N, C-alpha and C positions, 0 to 999 in steps of 0.2 A: 504494500500500500504506500502511496506517495506520502501520505501524512506521517508514516513511520520512517520513510526513507529520508525525508528532509523536514526539519523542524525550524520554525521561525525563532530567531534569537537576536534581539537588539537590531531589528531592521535588516538583518541578513539571514542567509540560510546556512545551516551546518549539517553535514551528512551524519546519519546514524545507522546506515546499513549499506547494502550493495548498490552499485551504480545503476543508473537507468538511462537508456538512450531513447529519447522521444523523437528520433529521426523518422520523418515520413518516408513511406516506402518509395516515393517518387523523388528522392533527394539526390539523384544522379550518382549514387554510389560513394559519396564522400561525406564523412561525418565531421561535425564541428570540432570534435576533440582531435582529429587528425590535423586540422588546420591550426588548432591551438598548439599542438606539439611542434609543428614546423617552426614556429616563432618563439618557442619557449624552451631554451636550452636547459637541460637537466642539471641541477646543482647537487653535487655528491659530497658527503662528509665522511671521510675515512677516520675511524677511531681505532688506532693501534697504539698499544703501550710502548712498543719498540719497533724499529725497522727490521724487516727480514725479507726473504724472497717473496712471501705471500703479499705483504703490504706493497712491495714494489710492483708485483704483477697487477694488483688491483689499480694502482696509480696509473700505470701505463695503459691498461685496458680502458679506463675511464677517459683518459686523454685521447685515445684512439677513436673513441665514440663521439668525441667533441663535447664532452661534458665539462662543466666547471667544477674543479676538485679543490676541497679544503682538507686539512689534516689536523687532528686533535690527539693529544697524548693522555689526557685525564678527564675526569668528570667536569671540573670547572671549565676547562677550555671547550669541552663539547657543548655544554649548555650555553656558554657565551656565544660561540659560533652559530649555534642553531637559532638563538633568539635574534641574532643580528641578520641572518640570511634566510632562515626558514628553508632548509634544504629539502629537496624532493626525495633523495635517497641517502640513507645513513647505513654505512657498513661498520659493524662493531666486531672487533676481535674477541671471540668468546672461547678461545682455545684454552686459556689459563687465567685464573683469577690472581695470579702473582703480580701482574702489572696493572691490570684494570679489572673492575667488576662489571661485566657486561650487563648483568641483570639490573643492577642499580642504575646504570647509565640509561638503559631502555626505559625503566620506570620513571626516571626523572624527566626524560624527554616527553613521555606521554602525559606527564602531569603538567607540562608547560602549555602555554597558549599556542594555538594554530598547529598542533601536532597531529590533527586528524588526517591531514593530507600527506604526512611523511610516511615513506616506506622504510622500515627498519629491518635489516638483514643481519643475521648472526653467522659468523664463521666459526666452525667447530673442527676438531681433529678428525682424521680419517676413521679412527677407531669408533667414532660416534655412529657411523653407518653400519658397522659390523655387528651391532647388537641384535638379538633375536626379537625384542619387543620395540614398539613405537616409543620414541623418546622425545619427540618434538612438542608434545602437549604442554608441558610446563613452560616451555619457551614462548609458545604462542600466547598463553595466558598472561605472560609478563609483558606482552606488547609487541613481540617480534612478528613480522609478516612472513618471513621465510628463514629457514636454516639451511646453509650450504656448507659443504666440507671444504677443507683447505686445499687450494690448488696453487702451485708455485709457478705455473707457466701462464704466459699472457693469453695464449689461445684457449686454455681451459677456463680462465676467468672470463674471457669474452663470451664463451658459451653460456655461463651462468648469468652474466650481465644482460645479454640479449634476451634471455628468457624472462628476466625480471622486468625489462623494459616493455615487453609485449604482454605482460600479465598485470602485475601489481601497479607499475607506473602508468600503464594505459588506463587502468581503472581509476586511479587517483586523478589523472588528468581529466577523465570524464566527470568526476565529482566536482572538480574545480569549475569546469565549464557549466555544469548543471547549477552550481551556485549562482553564476552570472545569469543563467536563463531564468531561474526562479525570481531573482531580484528584478529582472526586466519585466516579468509577468506582474509583479507587484507594482511596478512603476507605470505600466501602460494604463490606458483609459478604458479599454474593453473589459467587459465582465467575462471571466474565464472559469468554466467548470471542466474538470477532467474526471471521467468515469471509467469503470471497467466495461466489459462487453454486456453486462447486465444492467448498465446505467446506474450502478451504485457509485456514489460520489467518492472520489479518492483525494481530490484537491480542489480548492477554490482560491482565487487570488485576492489580494487586498481590496481592489475596487469592488469586487463582488461582495466581500464582507461589508464594505462601507455602504454600498447602494442598497443591498437587500437586508442588512441588519443581522445576518447570521455570522457566527464565528465558525472556524473550520471544525472545531470539536462538536458543534451543534449538528452538522450535516454529514460528517464523515460516515460512510457506510450506508447512508440512506438513499433510496431510489430517487433519482432526480425528478422523474415524472410524478411520483407520488408526493414529493415535496412541493412542487410548483404548480400542479394542475388539479382541477376538480371536474366533476361532471358538467357543471355549468360552463366552465371555461372551455371544455372540449367542444360543446355545441357552438359557443361563441367564436372559437377559433376556426371552426369549419367554415363559417360564413365569411370570415375575414381573409383567411389564407387558403385560397383554392388555387394553389400554384404547383406546377410540376417541379421536380428536382432539376437543378442546373449545375453546370460545372463552375470551377473557380473563375474562368475567363468571363462567363456570363455575369457572375456577381460583381466583377469589376465594372462591367458595362452598366449594371444597375446603379452602382454608386454614382456614376457620372451622368445618369439620366435625370429627367425632370423630377422636381420635388413633389409634384402632384401624385397622390397615392394611386389614383385611377390610372394615370398614364404609366406609372411604374408597373402596376399589375398587368395592364395590356401589353407592355413591353416584354415582361417576363414570359407571358403566354405566347408571344409572337416569335420568340427565338428558341431554337433547340427544343421545340415542343413535340412530344410523341404521345399519342393517345394511350399507349400502354403505361406511361409514367404518371398519368394523372392520379392525384391523391385526394380528389374531392370527397370520396366516400371512405377515406381511411382516417383513423386517428393519427395525430402527429407522431406519436411514439412508434406506431406501426410503419409510417412512412419513413421515419429515420432508420428503423431496423432494416427495412428493405434496401435502402441505399447503402447501409453499412455492410450488409451481406454481399453486395455487389462490389464492395471496395471503393465506393464513390462518395463524394461529399454530398451533404444535404444542406439546403439553404431555405429558410422560411422564417415565419414569425413564431417566437417561443414566448409562452407566458411564464413570467417569473413572479412568484409570490414572495412579498417581503415579510419579514418576521412580524410586522405590525398587522398583517392581514391584507394590506393593499396589494394590488397586482400591477405589474408592468408588462407591456407587450413589446418585446425588443426584436428587431431583425437579427437573426442569428445564423450561424454556420456550424455544422457538425462535421468533424474531420476524423476519419478512422486512422489509427496509428498502429503500425505493425513493426515493432522493433526487430532489427536485423532481418528484415524481409520475411519474417514469420507471419502467421495468421494474426488478425487483429487482436490486440490486447487492451487497447485504450481508445476511448472516444473523447475528442476535445471539442467542447462547446464554447464558441466565442460569440458574444453578443455586443452589437454595435450600439453604444449609448449616444453616439452622435446623431442617430436618427431621431432623437427626441425633439430636435429643433428643425428637422427636415421633412418629416412625414405628417400628413394630415389624416389622422385616423377618424373613423366615424365616431359620433358622439356617444355611442354605446360603449366605447372602449375607454377604460380609465387610463388617463395619461399622467405620467410622472412629471412633476416640475420641481426643480431644486428649491429646497427650503432650508432655513437655518437649523432645522432639526437633525439633518444629516450632513455629512461632509460633502462639499461640492466637488464634483469631478471636473469642473472647469470645461464644460462643453461649450457649444456656441452660445452667444449671449442671448438673454431673454429680456424683453421689455415688458414689465408687468402691466404698464399702462395700456399696452396694446392688446391685452387679453380681454376684448370686449365683443359685443355682438356683431360688429360690422364685418368680422371675418378677415380683417387685414392681416392679422397674425394668428394663424390657426394652430396655436398651441393650446391643447385642452388640458386643464388641470383637474385634479380630483374635486368632486363636487363639494366635499367637506371643506377643502381649502378655499374654494371660491366663496363659500358662505363665511368662513372665518375672515377672509380678507375684506369682505364687504362690511364687516362690523366696524363701528367707530371706536370700540374698546380694544385696545391693544397694549400688552405689557411692554414696558421700555426695553426689556431684554430681547423681546421679539423684534423690535425695530433695530436693535443692535445687530442681531443675527442677519436680518434682511439687508442692512447696509453693507455689512462685511461680505456677505455672499455676492451681492451685486458688484462690489468693488473687485472681487476675485475674477470676475468674468473677463475684464479687459486689462488685467494686471500682468506684468512679466511673471515668469515662472517662480523666481525667487521670492517675489512679493506675495504671490498666491500661496506659496508654501508657508510663509510666515503668518499670513492671515489664517491659514488652516490650523496652525498651531494655536493661534488666538482662540479660534472657535472651540478647539478641544478643551482649552483651559476654562472657557466660559461655560461649557457644558458640565463641568465638574460641580458637584453639590457642596464641595468644601473649598470655596474660593479663597477663604481667608485662613485656612488651616496652616500653621507654620511648618516650614521645612528647614531643618538645620543644615547649613552649608558651611564649607570651609571658609575661615577668615583669611587664609593665605591665597592670594590670587594665582600663584604658580603651583598650587597643589591641586591635583586632579581628584583626590579622594577626600571625603569629609574628615575634618579633624575630630576625633572622638571627644565628646564633652566630658567635663569633670563630673563624677557621680553626684556630688553635692549640688552642682548647678543643674544637672539633669533632673534630680529629685525636686528641686525648687520649681523648675519649669513644669514638670508633670503635675506637681501639687497645685500650682496656681491655675493650670489649664484644665484640671480634671472637672468632670461633671459639667462640661460646657454645653449649652443648648445650641440648636441650630440657629443660624442668623435669621431674624425676622425683618420684615420691612418696617423701617422706622417712620414715625410720623414726621411730617414736615410742616413748617410754618407756612401759611398761605402766602403766595407770591404777591397778593394784593395788599398785604400789610405794608404800611409805611414805617420804615425804620429810621426814626430820628436818631442821628448819631450822637453818641454820648461824649461829652467833655466834662472832665472832673470839675465839680463845683467847689468854691472855697469852703473850707471846713467850717461847719456851724459851731455854735458854742458847745462846750464839753457836756456830755450827758450827765444826768444827775448822779448816776452810780460813780462815775469817774471823779466827780467833784468831792465825793466822800473818801476817795482814796488818799493814801499817804503821799508825801512828796516823792518817795522812792518809786511807788507804783506809777505815779503820773509821769515820772521821768522815763520809766521803762516803756510805758504805752505811747509816749511821744515818738518812739522809734518804731512804731508798729508797721510802717511801710518800708522799713529797711530790710534787706535780705539777711542781715546779720542779727535780726531780732531773735532773742533767746527765749523760746517758748518754754523750755525746761525750767529756766529761772522763774518765769511767770507761774508755772505749775507749783513750784515750791512756795512762792510768796502767797499764793491764793489757796494753799492747802488742797491741791488737786482740783480746783475749780477755775481753770483759766478761761474756759469758753465764754462765759458770760462777760468777763472783763474785756477780752480782746474783741468779742463779738460786738459789744456796745460801742467800743472805740471805732472799729472799722465800719460798722453799719452807719453810724452817725457821720463818719468821714465821707462816705459815699451818699449821704442824705437818703438812706433807705426809708426812714419813717415818712418822709415827704412823698417818695415814690409810691409807697403802699397806702398812704393816707391813714396811717396809724400813729398813735402817740408813742413817745419813748418808753413810757411805763409798760405798755402792752408788749413792746419789743423786748424789754428787759425780762418781763414775766415769761415770755415765750422762750428766750434763751435759757433762763433758769430751768424751765420744765424740760427742755431738750437735753440740757446737760445732766439733769438728774436721771435721765434714762440711759446715759452712758454708764458702763460698768467700770468703776474705779479699780476693781481687782485685775482687770486685763492689763498686762504689761505694755501692750502696744495699742490695741483698738479701744482707746478710752477718750475722754473729752480733751485730753492734751493733744492727741492725734487730730481730732476734729479742729482744735484751735490752730494747730500747725497748718492743716490743709486750708483753713479759712484765711490765714495770714498769707499763705502762698498764692491763693486765688486773688486776693486783694492786690498783691504785688504784680501779678500778671495783668490785672485790670488797669493798673496804673501805667502800663507801658504805652508809649505813644501810638503804636500801630493798633493795639487792641482797643484803645480809647476811641479811635476813629471808626471802628467797626460796630461796636455794641451800643444800644440805646439804654436808657435807665432801667427799663423792665428786664433787659438781658442781664444787666449788672446785678439787679436784685435777685434774679433767678440763680446766677452763679454763686453769689454769696450764701444764699439760703441752702442751695444744694450742698455746698461745702460744709455747712453746719450740720446737716442731718445725714450726710452720706453714709455714716457708720453707726447711727443711733441704735441702741439695744443690741450691739454686736456681742455674741456670747463668748468670744475669745477662741472659737473654733471655726474652721472654714466650711464652705458649703459641702465639700466632699464628706467631711466628718458627719455633718447633719444627715446627709443622704444615707451613709453607711449605718447610722444608728436609727433610721426611720423616725427621725425627729418630726414633730408635728408641723414645723415650718416646711420641711422638705416635702411632706405629704401635701400640705396646703398649696405649695407652689409647684408641684409636679416635678421636683428635682431640677427646675430651670431657674437659674439666677436666684437662688433661694434667699441668700442674705440681702442682696441688693433690693429684691422685691419687698422684703420685710422692712428694710430701712425706709424705703419710700412710703410704704403703707402706714407704718407706725408713726412716722413724722406727721402725716396729714391727720391721722386719727387723733393724736394728742393736740394738734393745732386747733381742731374743731371741737375739742372737748369742752371748751369754756370761752366765752367772749373775751374774758380778761387776758387770754393768751392767743386769741385769733388775730394774727397779723394781716389776714386777707379779708377781714369782714367788711372793709370799706370799698373793696374792688367791685366793679360791675362784673356781670357773669362772663362776658367774652374775655375781659382782661384776666380774670381769675383762671379760666380754662387755659388761656395761653401760658400763663406763668406756671400753672400746675403741670402742664404737659412738658414744659421746659425743664422743670426741676426733676420730674420723674425720669426723663430721658437722660439727664446728666448723672443721676444716681445709678441708673442701670448701666451706664457706660463705665462705671468703676469695676464691673465684673471682669476679672482678669482673663476669664475664658474667652472673652471677645477682644482681647488686647490687640491681636494682629489684624482683626477686622477693622477696628477703628483707626489703627495706625495706617493701614493700607489705604483706607478711604481718604484720610487726611493728606497723605503723600500724593495720591492721585489727584486730589483737588488742587493742591498747590503746584502740581506739575512735576516736582521732584523734591527730594528731601532738603536740597539746598537751592532756594529760589534764585533765579538769575538776577532778580532785582538787586541783590546785594553786591553784584559785580559792577553795577552802574556807578555813576558819579554820586558820591554821598550827598552832595549838596542838593540833588534832586529828590532825595528821600525825606529830608526834614520837612515836616509839615505838609507832606504831599497828600492832602485829603482827597484830591482828585486824581491821584496817581492811578493809571489804568491797571497796573499789576495789583495794587492794593485793593482797589475798588472791585476787582473781579472776585475777591473773596466775600463781598458783601451781600450776595444773594441769600435769601432765607435758608435754602438748603445748605449752603456752605457755612452759614452761621451756626447751624445745628452741629455740624462736624467740628467747627472750631471750639464751641463750648464743651463738647465731649472731650476733645483733646486737652483743653485747659484743665478740667477737673481730673483727668487721668494723670497729667503731669503733676498737679498739686498733690494728688493722693499718694504718689510714690516719689516725692521730692527729696527724701532723706539723703540719697547719694550726692545731691548737688548742694547740700547745705555746707556751712563751714565744718571743718574736720571734727571738732569736739562734739558738735551736734550729730554729725553723721555716725560717729562711733556709738553715741548713746542710743540713737534709734536702731542701729544694727543689733545691739544687745537686746533691745526690747522686743523686736520682731522675732529674733532667734529664740528668746526665752518663751515666747508664746507658742512657737512651733514645737519647742521642747516639751512643753506641757501637754500639747495635743498628742504628740507621739507617746508620751508616758501614759496618757489616758487610753489611747488605742491599745497599747500593750496590756494594760491592766484589764481591759474589757474584751480582749482577744478579737479586736476589730481589724479590718484591713488597714495597714499602715500607709497613709497617703504619702508621707515623706520620710522614709526610713533613715535617710542620711542625717536627719535632724535629731540626733541622739545627743543628749546633754553631755555624755561622757566622751564622745568621740568626734563630734561635729567641729569643723574648722569654720569659724565665722568669716575669716578673710576669704576662704574659698567660696562661701555662699554669697558674699557681697560681690566678688569678682564675676561669678556666674550671673547674678541678677543684673549687674551693670551690662555685661556682654549681651545677654539675651533680651533684655527689656529696655534698659534705660538709655543706652547710647543712641540707638536709632531714633527713639521717640523724642529725646531732647534735641537731637540734631535737626529733626523735622520741625519741632516747635520753635527752635532758635531761628530758623529761616524766616518765620513769620514774626515772632514776638521780639526778636533781637535781645537776647539775654546773655551777653558775653560773660558777665560776672558768674553766672551759674555754671556755664561751661568750663570756666577756669577752675571752679571748685570741683567739678566732676573729674577733671584730669588729675588734679592733685590728690583727691580721695582715692581714685583708682590706683594711682602710683603707690599710695600709702598701703593699700590692701595687698598689692603685689609684693611690696617689700616685706610685709608681715608674713606672707605665704613663703617667700624665699627664705626668710629667717627661720621659719618652722622646718623647712627642708634641711637647712644646714646645721641645725642644732644637734647635739649628740643625742643618741637614743636614750641615755640615762636621764636626760633633762626633759621635763614635760614640754610638749609642743608650744611654740610661742603663741600667745594670745588665744588660748582656748576660751571657752565660755566664762569660766571662773576667773581666769587671769585677766581677761579683758575688763571684767567688772572691777577688779582691783585697780587696773590701769585707769579706768574712767573715774573711779573714786579719788585717786590721787590727783587727776587732772582738775577735778572740780572742787577739791578740798579747799583751796584758797578762796575760790569764789563763794563757797558756802559760809566760810568764816566771815567774809566781808559783809555778807548780807544777813547774818544771823540776827543781829540786833534789829534790822529793818523788818525781817520776817515776823519777829515777835510782836512788834507794834501793829503791824498790818493785820495779823490774824485776830488781834483783839478788836480792831475796828471792824473787820469783816463780820465777826460774831455779833 
């Protein structure tokens, strides 16, 4: 079977059995492999441990035959020579293992790439042939093709060499030629089926798989007529194809004749017509069989049923194949898909028209607008497609497929191939699933990831839902661009603060703002303080139409629903994300893009994005059948809960309802925006949101930054900047903003980055301990408190998530200060990792979880002492 003889592998064909010659019986007596041999000199590798009369005889015999000869003395030289030249014939001296081990050399060659075409011959002593029993079996199993006895004369070696050339080398040459033939079949545009004499399918080419939707494994061994025809189609085809058999010359004339179907039929009946050859009353399969038995070709219309159930009627030719002039063994069906734009079939025949749902075969161009009732372009499409195309409702992705398919028709081959690859990618259901690739541009193989980093990646991306269509802000909305207002008077809460507190909050827009220090001063209640300061700075009470007391009550309630026992996901993290969001909103470019409602949505989403976080990730909740996982169907469990519980608490009392003054439409808009941003913090969708942002911006490094800097300042009407201002793009920008704010720890000053790295690691450690205690699946097994390396985890997190995301965000927001911190922090973690590698085995690894905590305590000890007195007085006032 052809399917067993040749198997597809990476776009090429590799042999797995005996050769097959598909030469037609009228090929004038010359095979393609003979032509191949004429221009393909044989390359011979002689492997002899030492020179003697036998090696010299083989060398002279090969030279006399005109072969290219190389010589190797050991295993290493043999493998190097073979990998460099891929020899056709390898002669190995197997007479003695004293100098070389012939079996090991043969096995090593067979284990290398491209050895399937090499012929390996072993030379043994004369006594080998004098034994009573067969002894070549083990040699053949080890990879040898033939075993010959030693001969020291050139004439004797020539006899052996000529026999090898006419047997093994000829077969291998045929295999190489067949590889090219099958590759050509895959590259052609015609649909090709190859069957045995019982019409059982042995092979289909790639265009056949593409057009009909079947894979080779789906149809192998099945009867072609049973697969493609039915009783209804038999009757239909009898009325369409009432044509006699014609020879190949006639078919050429038909292709050059008029495109009118009636004139084609009349032309075919008018030439070479014999009453005895009429097939009007015969089934097509019977007509084909009759022509095959006569050893003649058959030409006619063949029905091909697609896997989806649709049918195509393609002008086809069936050719009998008799290898080596024997009786027929194969039938080759070739179907001309070019006829789809040449023939006008009756309306009762379903006609195929290329769509975005299958790969285009780039036949003649089609003008969809011409498919109308006037008959000027008589291409008949399936009725279902006509109805679909007449609808005014069309998915955007369908339009994309149609545009790309139309562009393929008149494009150069290399462009069409690239567009075909685009269509394959777009048909994938996992458009935004990450694929890890090597960071080294000159490395062809992916660099294996560190297990800690891989663990972190898997843990953050686990339990990810399928992407859904996100809501968009109406394009009819007017987006009043936001410019920061002068700061109003201090909120009432801040007026009650100590001088030290006010001095700290005065720097709330600085990137060096120390939220950890604020946490200590406020006794782990930093959110309400930083929240009131920033909300009033951006005039949120005026935007929402609420008073400051309501805003303060709301912040107090939200902060009360953060869990202070969590080492990371607590109100301090929310305060940090809020401060980072405010910093982003204060950047010149962002200020030009967002209106006051957008600013309010961003700040509120930052406040509530992790409210009521249990300190365990969504995967843990799903594994424990937590009620939240059941409620949200294992999809964005925590993020859905954060958004829902925040609005639940907000509407629980008018005294905390910051939205009560908004009209219905405004409230719906701001609610939709907040929910969308909170859901965007789901790390399982990280690569989806990042890809959309990069695609929106054109590239991760916008070309605007390469222009004259003077044209960027204050460029409110800059075409590059304003192209980001569409409602759809603003949604993507806000998602990206909160995502960057949510994981901003690696771009903070070093002492803050170290502190946050410990906090998140400790929370992961606690989850791993709980999973072990309850015998649950361990989401991140590398995060074990006793063995985990925090530097490695941070390096992996920065490599996989942070660098690309902040590079893309920097292209829009222009945050060079943050990128500088990122580079310095990354270098710090790399140095810590190197120090851990270089330290002696007796000393504990540098900066393990416990040691880093000690390091951090020493770093902040001086600051704690300086603020101790201030902490005491502030806590009293807060109480």
